[in-house]
mmCIF file of the N, C-alpha and C atoms, coordinates in Angstrom:
data_MODEL
# 
_entry.id   MODEL 
# 
loop_
_atom_site.group_PDB 
_atom_site.id 
_atom_site.type_symbol 
_atom_site.label_atom_id 
_atom_site.label_alt_id 
_atom_site.label_comp_id 
_atom_site.label_asym_id 
_atom_site.label_entity_id 
_atom_site.label_seq_id 
_atom_site.pdbx_PDB_ins_code 
_atom_site.Cartn_x 
_atom_site.Cartn_y 
_atom_site.Cartn_z 
_atom_site.occupancy 
_atom_site.B_iso_or_equiv 
_atom_site.pdbx_formal_charge 
_atom_site.auth_seq_id 
_atom_site.auth_comp_id 
_atom_site.auth_asym_id 
_atom_site.auth_atom_id 
_atom_site.pdbx_PDB_model_num 
ATOM 1   N N  . MET A 1 1  ? 47.339 132.268 126.202 1.00 0.00 ? 1  MET A N  1 
ATOM 2   C CA . MET A 1 1  ? 48.096 132.723 124.877 1.00 0.00 ? 1  MET A CA 1 
ATOM 3   C C  . MET A 1 1  ? 48.979 134.059 125.271 1.00 0.00 ? 1  MET A C  1 
ATOM 4   N N  . SER A 1 2  ? 50.078 133.973 124.709 1.00 0.00 ? 2  SER A N  1 
ATOM 5   C CA . SER A 1 2  ? 50.927 135.091 124.829 1.00 0.00 ? 2  SER A CA 1 
ATOM 6   C C  . SER A 1 2  ? 51.411 135.726 123.591 1.00 0.00 ? 2  SER A C  1 
ATOM 7   N N  . GLU A 1 3  ? 51.907 136.969 123.578 1.00 0.00 ? 3  GLU A N  1 
ATOM 8   C CA . GLU A 1 3  ? 52.324 137.709 122.539 1.00 0.00 ? 3  GLU A CA 1 
ATOM 9   C C  . GLU A 1 3  ? 53.829 138.224 122.635 1.00 0.00 ? 3  GLU A C  1 
ATOM 10  N N  . ILE A 1 4  ? 54.484 138.170 121.524 1.00 0.00 ? 4  ILE A N  1 
ATOM 11  C CA . ILE A 1 4  ? 55.936 138.704 121.511 1.00 0.00 ? 4  ILE A CA 1 
ATOM 12  C C  . ILE A 1 4  ? 56.043 139.550 120.235 1.00 0.00 ? 4  ILE A C  1 
ATOM 13  N N  . ASN A 1 5  ? 56.614 140.626 120.294 1.00 0.00 ? 5  ASN A N  1 
ATOM 14  C CA . ASN A 1 5  ? 56.951 141.626 119.274 1.00 0.00 ? 5  ASN A CA 1 
ATOM 15  C C  . ASN A 1 5  ? 58.362 141.319 118.898 1.00 0.00 ? 5  ASN A C  1 
ATOM 16  N N  . PHE A 1 6  ? 58.749 140.870 117.821 1.00 0.00 ? 6  PHE A N  1 
ATOM 17  C CA . PHE A 1 6  ? 60.215 140.672 117.386 1.00 0.00 ? 6  PHE A CA 1 
ATOM 18  C C  . PHE A 1 6  ? 60.611 141.919 116.495 1.00 0.00 ? 6  PHE A C  1 
ATOM 19  N N  . ILE A 1 7  ? 61.778 142.462 116.536 1.00 0.00 ? 7  ILE A N  1 
ATOM 20  C CA . ILE A 1 7  ? 62.306 143.343 115.687 1.00 0.00 ? 7  ILE A CA 1 
ATOM 21  C C  . ILE A 1 7  ? 63.074 142.630 114.576 1.00 0.00 ? 7  ILE A C  1 
ATOM 22  N N  . VAL A 1 8  ? 62.764 142.814 113.367 1.00 0.00 ? 8  VAL A N  1 
ATOM 23  C CA . VAL A 1 8  ? 63.355 142.152 112.301 1.00 0.00 ? 8  VAL A CA 1 
ATOM 24  C C  . VAL A 1 8  ? 63.996 143.099 111.303 1.00 0.00 ? 8  VAL A C  1 
ATOM 25  N N  . GLU A 1 9  ? 65.189 142.818 110.963 1.00 0.00 ? 9  GLU A N  1 
ATOM 26  C CA . GLU A 1 9  ? 65.991 143.701 109.941 1.00 0.00 ? 9  GLU A CA 1 
ATOM 27  C C  . GLU A 1 9  ? 66.062 143.082 108.501 1.00 0.00 ? 9  GLU A C  1 
ATOM 28  N N  . GLY A 1 10 ? 65.975 143.968 107.638 1.00 0.00 ? 10 GLY A N  1 
ATOM 29  C CA . GLY A 1 10 ? 66.057 143.578 106.186 1.00 0.00 ? 10 GLY A CA 1 
ATOM 30  C C  . GLY A 1 10 ? 64.894 143.447 105.398 1.00 0.00 ? 10 GLY A C  1 
ATOM 31  N N  . MET A 1 11 ? 63.752 143.751 106.058 1.00 0.00 ? 11 MET A N  1 
ATOM 32  C CA . MET A 1 11 ? 62.470 143.717 105.265 1.00 0.00 ? 11 MET A CA 1 
ATOM 33  C C  . MET A 1 11 ? 62.331 144.912 104.502 1.00 0.00 ? 11 MET A C  1 
ATOM 34  N N  . LYS A 1 12 ? 62.148 144.895 103.089 1.00 0.00 ? 12 LYS A N  1 
ATOM 35  C CA . LYS A 1 12 ? 62.043 146.125 102.455 1.00 0.00 ? 12 LYS A CA 1 
ATOM 36  C C  . LYS A 1 12 ? 60.641 146.266 101.596 1.00 0.00 ? 12 LYS A C  1 
ATOM 37  N N  . CYS A 1 13 ? 59.981 145.141 101.573 1.00 0.00 ? 13 CYS A N  1 
ATOM 38  C CA . CYS A 1 13 ? 58.810 145.189 100.719 1.00 0.00 ? 13 CYS A CA 1 
ATOM 39  C C  . CYS A 1 13 ? 57.669 144.294 101.297 1.00 0.00 ? 13 CYS A C  1 
ATOM 40  N N  . GLY A 1 14 ? 56.526 144.218 100.779 1.00 0.00 ? 14 GLY A N  1 
ATOM 41  C CA . GLY A 1 14 ? 55.508 143.293 101.006 1.00 0.00 ? 14 GLY A CA 1 
ATOM 42  C C  . GLY A 1 14 ? 55.778 141.879 100.853 1.00 0.00 ? 14 GLY A C  1 
ATOM 43  N N  . HIS A 1 15 ? 56.680 141.528 100.024 1.00 0.00 ? 15 HIS A N  1 
ATOM 44  C CA . HIS A 1 15 ? 56.961 140.288 99.682  1.00 0.00 ? 15 HIS A CA 1 
ATOM 45  C C  . HIS A 1 15 ? 57.975 139.769 100.879 1.00 0.00 ? 15 HIS A C  1 
ATOM 46  N N  . CYS A 1 16 ? 58.855 140.693 101.425 1.00 0.00 ? 16 CYS A N  1 
ATOM 47  C CA . CYS A 1 16 ? 59.758 140.382 102.448 1.00 0.00 ? 16 CYS A CA 1 
ATOM 48  C C  . CYS A 1 16 ? 58.859 140.188 103.715 1.00 0.00 ? 16 CYS A C  1 
ATOM 49  N N  . ALA A 1 17 ? 57.952 140.917 104.074 1.00 0.00 ? 17 ALA A N  1 
ATOM 50  C CA . ALA A 1 17 ? 57.027 140.694 105.075 1.00 0.00 ? 17 ALA A CA 1 
ATOM 51  C C  . ALA A 1 17 ? 56.196 139.464 105.047 1.00 0.00 ? 17 ALA A C  1 
ATOM 52  N N  . ALA A 1 18 ? 55.771 139.087 103.814 1.00 0.00 ? 18 ALA A N  1 
ATOM 53  C CA . ALA A 1 18 ? 55.068 137.710 103.724 1.00 0.00 ? 18 ALA A CA 1 
ATOM 54  C C  . ALA A 1 18 ? 55.982 136.650 104.001 1.00 0.00 ? 18 ALA A C  1 
ATOM 55  N N  . THR A 1 19 ? 57.272 136.709 103.638 1.00 0.00 ? 19 THR A N  1 
ATOM 56  C CA . THR A 1 19 ? 58.258 135.649 103.808 1.00 0.00 ? 19 THR A CA 1 
ATOM 57  C C  . THR A 1 19 ? 58.492 135.475 105.300 1.00 0.00 ? 19 THR A C  1 
ATOM 58  N N  . VAL A 1 20 ? 58.590 136.581 106.023 1.00 0.00 ? 20 VAL A N  1 
ATOM 59  C CA . VAL A 1 20 ? 58.919 136.464 107.404 1.00 0.00 ? 20 VAL A CA 1 
ATOM 60  C C  . VAL A 1 20 ? 57.702 135.875 108.139 1.00 0.00 ? 20 VAL A C  1 
ATOM 61  N N  . GLU A 1 21 ? 56.595 136.423 107.646 1.00 0.00 ? 21 GLU A N  1 
ATOM 62  C CA . GLU A 1 21 ? 55.284 135.911 108.271 1.00 0.00 ? 21 GLU A CA 1 
ATOM 63  C C  . GLU A 1 21 ? 55.008 134.422 108.207 1.00 0.00 ? 21 GLU A C  1 
ATOM 64  N N  . LYS A 1 22 ? 55.326 133.971 106.827 1.00 0.00 ? 22 LYS A N  1 
ATOM 65  C CA . LYS A 1 22 ? 55.258 132.505 106.785 1.00 0.00 ? 22 LYS A CA 1 
ATOM 66  C C  . LYS A 1 22 ? 56.246 131.796 107.519 1.00 0.00 ? 22 LYS A C  1 
ATOM 67  N N  . ALA A 1 23 ? 57.555 132.203 107.554 1.00 0.00 ? 23 ALA A N  1 
ATOM 68  C CA . ALA A 1 23 ? 58.488 131.455 108.363 1.00 0.00 ? 23 ALA A CA 1 
ATOM 69  C C  . ALA A 1 23 ? 58.139 131.299 109.652 1.00 0.00 ? 23 ALA A C  1 
ATOM 70  N N  . LEU A 1 24 ? 57.460 132.416 110.336 1.00 0.00 ? 24 LEU A N  1 
ATOM 71  C CA . LEU A 1 24 ? 57.189 132.325 111.721 1.00 0.00 ? 24 LEU A CA 1 
ATOM 72  C C  . LEU A 1 24 ? 55.960 131.573 111.915 1.00 0.00 ? 24 LEU A C  1 
ATOM 73  N N  . LYS A 1 25 ? 54.951 131.587 111.175 1.00 0.00 ? 25 LYS A N  1 
ATOM 74  C CA . LYS A 1 25 ? 53.754 130.868 111.131 1.00 0.00 ? 25 LYS A CA 1 
ATOM 75  C C  . LYS A 1 25 ? 54.014 129.367 111.219 1.00 0.00 ? 25 LYS A C  1 
ATOM 76  N N  . ASP A 1 26 ? 54.854 128.913 110.501 1.00 0.00 ? 26 ASP A N  1 
ATOM 77  C CA . ASP A 1 26 ? 55.256 127.574 110.297 1.00 0.00 ? 26 ASP A CA 1 
ATOM 78  C C  . ASP A 1 26 ? 55.808 126.901 111.582 1.00 0.00 ? 26 ASP A C  1 
ATOM 79  N N  . LEU A 1 27 ? 56.158 127.582 112.592 1.00 0.00 ? 27 LEU A N  1 
ATOM 80  C CA . LEU A 1 27 ? 56.573 127.133 113.836 1.00 0.00 ? 27 LEU A CA 1 
ATOM 81  C C  . LEU A 1 27 ? 55.718 126.537 114.717 1.00 0.00 ? 27 LEU A C  1 
ATOM 82  N N  . ARG A 1 28 ? 55.917 125.452 115.445 1.00 0.00 ? 28 ARG A N  1 
ATOM 83  C CA . ARG A 1 28 ? 54.971 124.836 116.405 1.00 0.00 ? 28 ARG A CA 1 
ATOM 84  C C  . ARG A 1 28 ? 54.568 125.847 117.458 1.00 0.00 ? 28 ARG A C  1 
ATOM 85  N N  . GLY A 1 29 ? 53.401 125.915 117.732 1.00 0.00 ? 29 GLY A N  1 
ATOM 86  C CA . GLY A 1 29 ? 52.932 126.683 118.871 1.00 0.00 ? 29 GLY A CA 1 
ATOM 87  C C  . GLY A 1 29 ? 52.556 128.141 118.439 1.00 0.00 ? 29 GLY A C  1 
ATOM 88  N N  . VAL A 1 30 ? 52.834 128.534 117.228 1.00 0.00 ? 30 VAL A N  1 
ATOM 89  C CA . VAL A 1 30 ? 52.387 129.922 116.826 1.00 0.00 ? 30 VAL A CA 1 
ATOM 90  C C  . VAL A 1 30 ? 51.040 129.962 116.283 1.00 0.00 ? 30 VAL A C  1 
ATOM 91  N N  . GLU A 1 31 ? 50.220 130.786 116.847 1.00 0.00 ? 31 GLU A N  1 
ATOM 92  C CA . GLU A 1 31 ? 48.822 130.857 116.612 1.00 0.00 ? 31 GLU A CA 1 
ATOM 93  C C  . GLU A 1 31 ? 48.561 131.887 115.311 1.00 0.00 ? 31 GLU A C  1 
ATOM 94  N N  . SER A 1 32 ? 49.373 133.059 115.441 1.00 0.00 ? 32 SER A N  1 
ATOM 95  C CA . SER A 1 32 ? 49.272 133.907 114.287 1.00 0.00 ? 32 SER A CA 1 
ATOM 96  C C  . SER A 1 32 ? 50.443 134.913 114.312 1.00 0.00 ? 32 SER A C  1 
ATOM 97  N N  . VAL A 1 33 ? 50.606 135.490 113.019 1.00 0.00 ? 33 VAL A N  1 
ATOM 98  C CA . VAL A 1 33 ? 51.616 136.471 112.933 1.00 0.00 ? 33 VAL A CA 1 
ATOM 99  C C  . VAL A 1 33 ? 51.276 137.741 112.186 1.00 0.00 ? 33 VAL A C  1 
ATOM 100 N N  . LYS A 1 34 ? 51.480 138.733 112.613 1.00 0.00 ? 34 LYS A N  1 
ATOM 101 C CA . LYS A 1 34 ? 51.184 140.017 111.779 1.00 0.00 ? 34 LYS A CA 1 
ATOM 102 C C  . LYS A 1 34 ? 52.594 140.797 111.672 1.00 0.00 ? 34 LYS A C  1 
ATOM 103 N N  . VAL A 1 35 ? 52.917 141.151 110.456 1.00 0.00 ? 35 VAL A N  1 
ATOM 104 C CA . VAL A 1 35 ? 54.304 141.924 110.274 1.00 0.00 ? 35 VAL A CA 1 
ATOM 105 C C  . VAL A 1 35 ? 53.849 143.335 110.028 1.00 0.00 ? 35 VAL A C  1 
ATOM 106 N N  . ASP A 1 36 ? 54.490 144.312 110.692 1.00 0.00 ? 36 ASP A N  1 
ATOM 107 C CA . ASP A 1 36 ? 54.497 145.824 110.442 1.00 0.00 ? 36 ASP A CA 1 
ATOM 108 C C  . ASP A 1 36 ? 55.698 146.047 109.794 1.00 0.00 ? 36 ASP A C  1 
ATOM 109 N N  . LEU A 1 37 ? 55.633 146.156 108.434 1.00 0.00 ? 37 LEU A N  1 
ATOM 110 C CA . LEU A 1 37 ? 56.820 146.448 107.580 1.00 0.00 ? 37 LEU A CA 1 
ATOM 111 C C  . LEU A 1 37 ? 57.472 147.738 107.849 1.00 0.00 ? 37 LEU A C  1 
ATOM 112 N N  . ASP A 1 38 ? 56.570 148.789 108.025 1.00 0.00 ? 38 ASP A N  1 
ATOM 113 C CA . ASP A 1 38 ? 56.954 150.169 108.281 1.00 0.00 ? 38 ASP A CA 1 
ATOM 114 C C  . ASP A 1 38 ? 58.006 150.209 109.535 1.00 0.00 ? 38 ASP A C  1 
ATOM 115 N N  . ASN A 1 39 ? 57.661 149.512 110.690 1.00 0.00 ? 39 ASN A N  1 
ATOM 116 C CA . ASN A 1 39 ? 58.300 149.567 111.787 1.00 0.00 ? 39 ASN A CA 1 
ATOM 117 C C  . ASN A 1 39 ? 59.274 148.444 112.013 1.00 0.00 ? 39 ASN A C  1 
ATOM 118 N N  . GLY A 1 40 ? 59.385 147.539 111.015 1.00 0.00 ? 40 GLY A N  1 
ATOM 119 C CA . GLY A 1 40 ? 60.159 146.137 111.211 1.00 0.00 ? 40 GLY A CA 1 
ATOM 120 C C  . GLY A 1 40 ? 59.809 145.325 112.349 1.00 0.00 ? 40 GLY A C  1 
ATOM 121 N N  . ILE A 1 41 ? 58.610 145.287 112.671 1.00 0.00 ? 41 ILE A N  1 
ATOM 122 C CA . ILE A 1 41 ? 58.067 144.421 113.712 1.00 0.00 ? 41 ILE A CA 1 
ATOM 123 C C  . ILE A 1 41 ? 57.304 143.182 113.379 1.00 0.00 ? 41 ILE A C  1 
ATOM 124 N N  . ALA A 1 42 ? 57.605 142.195 113.908 1.00 0.00 ? 42 ALA A N  1 
ATOM 125 C CA . ALA A 1 42 ? 56.752 140.959 113.582 1.00 0.00 ? 42 ALA A CA 1 
ATOM 126 C C  . ALA A 1 42 ? 55.976 140.544 114.930 1.00 0.00 ? 42 ALA A C  1 
ATOM 127 N N  . ARG A 1 43 ? 54.736 140.766 115.066 1.00 0.00 ? 43 ARG A N  1 
ATOM 128 C CA . ARG A 1 43 ? 53.931 140.517 116.223 1.00 0.00 ? 43 ARG A CA 1 
ATOM 129 C C  . ARG A 1 43 ? 53.377 138.939 116.186 1.00 0.00 ? 43 ARG A C  1 
ATOM 130 N N  . VAL A 1 44 ? 53.859 138.229 117.077 1.00 0.00 ? 44 VAL A N  1 
ATOM 131 C CA . VAL A 1 44 ? 53.561 136.772 117.107 1.00 0.00 ? 44 VAL A CA 1 
ATOM 132 C C  . VAL A 1 44 ? 52.699 136.438 118.274 1.00 0.00 ? 44 VAL A C  1 
ATOM 133 N N  . GLU A 1 45 ? 51.589 135.823 118.106 1.00 0.00 ? 45 GLU A N  1 
ATOM 134 C CA . GLU A 1 45 ? 50.764 135.194 119.068 1.00 0.00 ? 45 GLU A CA 1 
ATOM 135 C C  . GLU A 1 45 ? 50.989 133.801 119.240 1.00 0.00 ? 45 GLU A C  1 
ATOM 136 N N  . LEU A 1 46 ? 51.338 133.304 120.521 1.00 0.00 ? 46 LEU A N  1 
ATOM 137 C CA . LEU A 1 46 ? 51.618 131.915 120.735 1.00 0.00 ? 46 LEU A CA 1 
ATOM 138 C C  . LEU A 1 46 ? 50.582 131.308 121.389 1.00 0.00 ? 46 LEU A C  1 
ATOM 139 N N  . GLN A 1 47 ? 50.424 129.947 121.184 1.00 0.00 ? 47 GLN A N  1 
ATOM 140 C CA . GLN A 1 47 ? 49.417 129.217 121.889 1.00 0.00 ? 47 GLN A CA 1 
ATOM 141 C C  . GLN A 1 47 ? 49.843 128.717 123.209 1.00 0.00 ? 47 GLN A C  1 
ATOM 142 N N  . ASP A 1 48 ? 51.196 128.681 123.441 1.00 0.00 ? 48 ASP A N  1 
ATOM 143 C CA . ASP A 1 48 ? 51.723 128.234 124.538 1.00 0.00 ? 48 ASP A CA 1 
ATOM 144 C C  . ASP A 1 48 ? 52.809 129.187 124.974 1.00 0.00 ? 48 ASP A C  1 
ATOM 145 N N  . GLU A 1 49 ? 53.642 128.930 126.126 1.00 0.00 ? 49 GLU A N  1 
ATOM 146 C CA . GLU A 1 49 ? 54.633 129.781 126.673 1.00 0.00 ? 49 GLU A CA 1 
ATOM 147 C C  . GLU A 1 49 ? 55.967 129.478 126.164 1.00 0.00 ? 49 GLU A C  1 
ATOM 148 N N  . ASP A 1 50 ? 56.175 128.669 124.998 1.00 0.00 ? 50 ASP A N  1 
ATOM 149 C CA . ASP A 1 50 ? 57.360 128.342 124.576 1.00 0.00 ? 50 ASP A CA 1 
ATOM 150 C C  . ASP A 1 50 ? 57.960 129.556 123.839 1.00 0.00 ? 50 ASP A C  1 
ATOM 151 N N  . THR A 1 51 ? 58.881 130.340 124.458 1.00 0.00 ? 51 THR A N  1 
ATOM 152 C CA . THR A 1 51 ? 59.361 131.438 123.801 1.00 0.00 ? 51 THR A CA 1 
ATOM 153 C C  . THR A 1 51 ? 60.915 131.396 123.613 1.00 0.00 ? 51 THR A C  1 
ATOM 154 N N  . ASP A 1 52 ? 61.443 130.169 123.221 1.00 0.00 ? 52 ASP A N  1 
ATOM 155 C CA . ASP A 1 52 ? 62.729 129.923 122.972 1.00 0.00 ? 52 ASP A CA 1 
ATOM 156 C C  . ASP A 1 52 ? 63.246 130.786 121.739 1.00 0.00 ? 52 ASP A C  1 
ATOM 157 N N  . MET A 1 53 ? 63.969 131.775 121.977 1.00 0.00 ? 53 MET A N  1 
ATOM 158 C CA . MET A 1 53 ? 64.351 132.747 121.034 1.00 0.00 ? 53 MET A CA 1 
ATOM 159 C C  . MET A 1 53 ? 65.082 132.001 119.888 1.00 0.00 ? 53 MET A C  1 
ATOM 160 N N  . ASP A 1 54 ? 65.856 131.099 120.099 1.00 0.00 ? 54 ASP A N  1 
ATOM 161 C CA . ASP A 1 54 ? 66.612 130.491 119.131 1.00 0.00 ? 54 ASP A CA 1 
ATOM 162 C C  . ASP A 1 54 ? 65.819 129.790 117.976 1.00 0.00 ? 54 ASP A C  1 
ATOM 163 N N  . ARG A 1 55 ? 64.724 129.311 118.293 1.00 0.00 ? 55 ARG A N  1 
ATOM 164 C CA . ARG A 1 55 ? 63.961 128.792 117.239 1.00 0.00 ? 55 ARG A CA 1 
ATOM 165 C C  . ARG A 1 55 ? 63.334 129.844 116.322 1.00 0.00 ? 55 ARG A C  1 
ATOM 166 N N  . PHE A 1 56 ? 62.934 130.985 116.966 1.00 0.00 ? 56 PHE A N  1 
ATOM 167 C CA . PHE A 1 56 ? 62.471 132.051 116.095 1.00 0.00 ? 56 PHE A CA 1 
ATOM 168 C C  . PHE A 1 56 ? 63.545 132.718 115.300 1.00 0.00 ? 56 PHE A C  1 
ATOM 169 N N  . LYS A 1 57 ? 64.749 133.028 115.824 1.00 0.00 ? 57 LYS A N  1 
ATOM 170 C CA . LYS A 1 57 ? 66.034 133.451 115.221 1.00 0.00 ? 57 LYS A CA 1 
ATOM 171 C C  . LYS A 1 57 ? 66.216 132.709 113.893 1.00 0.00 ? 57 LYS A C  1 
ATOM 172 N N  . GLN A 1 58 ? 66.216 131.430 114.162 1.00 0.00 ? 58 GLN A N  1 
ATOM 173 C CA . GLN A 1 58 ? 66.648 130.433 113.093 1.00 0.00 ? 58 GLN A CA 1 
ATOM 174 C C  . GLN A 1 58 ? 65.740 130.457 111.962 1.00 0.00 ? 58 GLN A C  1 
ATOM 175 N N  . ALA A 1 59 ? 64.417 130.580 112.302 1.00 0.00 ? 59 ALA A N  1 
ATOM 176 C CA . ALA A 1 59 ? 63.426 130.552 111.200 1.00 0.00 ? 59 ALA A CA 1 
ATOM 177 C C  . ALA A 1 59 ? 63.443 131.928 110.385 1.00 0.00 ? 59 ALA A C  1 
ATOM 178 N N  . VAL A 1 60 ? 63.603 132.891 111.159 1.00 0.00 ? 60 VAL A N  1 
ATOM 179 C CA . VAL A 1 60 ? 63.791 134.139 110.371 1.00 0.00 ? 60 VAL A CA 1 
ATOM 180 C C  . VAL A 1 60 ? 64.986 134.290 109.428 1.00 0.00 ? 60 VAL A C  1 
ATOM 181 N N  . LYS A 1 61 ? 66.176 133.605 110.062 1.00 0.00 ? 61 LYS A N  1 
ATOM 182 C CA . LYS A 1 61 ? 67.488 133.628 109.388 1.00 0.00 ? 61 LYS A CA 1 
ATOM 183 C C  . LYS A 1 61 ? 67.365 132.678 108.167 1.00 0.00 ? 61 LYS A C  1 
ATOM 184 N N  . GLU A 1 62 ? 66.764 131.615 108.214 1.00 0.00 ? 62 GLU A N  1 
ATOM 185 C CA . GLU A 1 62 ? 66.513 130.685 107.022 1.00 0.00 ? 62 GLU A CA 1 
ATOM 186 C C  . GLU A 1 62 ? 65.681 131.379 105.937 1.00 0.00 ? 62 GLU A C  1 
ATOM 187 N N  . ALA A 1 63 ? 64.840 132.367 106.403 1.00 0.00 ? 63 ALA A N  1 
ATOM 188 C CA . ALA A 1 63 ? 64.018 133.207 105.452 1.00 0.00 ? 63 ALA A CA 1 
ATOM 189 C C  . ALA A 1 63 ? 64.793 134.254 104.753 1.00 0.00 ? 63 ALA A C  1 
ATOM 190 N N  . GLY A 1 64 ? 66.087 134.557 105.327 1.00 0.00 ? 64 GLY A N  1 
ATOM 191 C CA . GLY A 1 64 ? 66.901 135.579 104.609 1.00 0.00 ? 64 GLY A CA 1 
ATOM 192 C C  . GLY A 1 64 ? 66.777 136.844 105.448 1.00 0.00 ? 64 GLY A C  1 
ATOM 193 N N  . TYR A 1 65 ? 66.468 136.905 106.615 1.00 0.00 ? 65 TYR A N  1 
ATOM 194 C CA . TYR A 1 65 ? 66.305 138.090 107.355 1.00 0.00 ? 65 TYR A CA 1 
ATOM 195 C C  . TYR A 1 65 ? 67.017 137.930 108.759 1.00 0.00 ? 65 TYR A C  1 
ATOM 196 N N  . LYS A 1 66 ? 67.082 139.038 109.579 1.00 0.00 ? 66 LYS A N  1 
ATOM 197 C CA . LYS A 1 66 ? 67.705 138.857 110.945 1.00 0.00 ? 66 LYS A CA 1 
ATOM 198 C C  . LYS A 1 66 ? 66.687 139.405 112.097 1.00 0.00 ? 66 LYS A C  1 
ATOM 199 N N  . LEU A 1 67 ? 66.563 138.570 112.956 1.00 0.00 ? 67 LEU A N  1 
ATOM 200 C CA . LEU A 1 67 ? 65.723 138.852 114.180 1.00 0.00 ? 67 LEU A CA 1 
ATOM 201 C C  . LEU A 1 67 ? 66.700 139.375 115.189 1.00 0.00 ? 67 LEU A C  1 
ATOM 202 N N  . VAL A 1 68 ? 66.527 140.744 115.479 1.00 0.00 ? 68 VAL A N  1 
ATOM 203 C CA . VAL A 1 68 ? 67.606 141.275 116.414 1.00 0.00 ? 68 VAL A CA 1 
ATOM 204 C C  . VAL A 1 68 ? 67.176 141.559 117.865 1.00 0.00 ? 68 VAL A C  1 
ATOM 205 N N  . GLY A 1 69 ? 65.946 141.246 118.136 1.00 0.00 ? 69 GLY A N  1 
ATOM 206 C CA . GLY A 1 69 ? 65.446 141.212 119.517 1.00 0.00 ? 69 GLY A CA 1 
ATOM 207 C C  . GLY A 1 69 ? 63.986 141.340 119.521 1.00 0.00 ? 69 GLY A C  1 
ATOM 208 N N  . THR A 1 70 ? 63.552 141.809 120.786 1.00 0.00 ? 70 THR A N  1 
ATOM 209 C CA . THR A 1 70 ? 62.193 141.999 121.088 1.00 0.00 ? 70 THR A CA 1 
ATOM 210 C C  . THR A 1 70 ? 61.893 143.316 121.413 1.00 0.00 ? 70 THR A C  1 
ATOM 211 N N  . LYS A 1 71 ? 60.519 143.795 121.389 1.00 0.00 ? 71 LYS A N  1 
ATOM 212 C CA . LYS A 1 71 ? 60.189 145.132 121.629 1.00 0.00 ? 71 LYS A CA 1 
ATOM 213 C C  . LYS A 1 71 ? 58.898 145.082 122.535 1.00 0.00 ? 71 LYS A C  1 
# 
């Protein structure tokens, strides 16, 4: 299992965090997601090593937010 910390812009409230969390959890291979709203970080645990950034960026974009990088 591996872990990635994504920096997400645009989250302002608990609903925003929940939306990003759900968008990322729905991706294949994602074991769990925990969003730190105060720091704008989404911590994603993966079942495998598929870390194709484009699929994460697209999921966050479709949810209405912007994934700007990793931490």
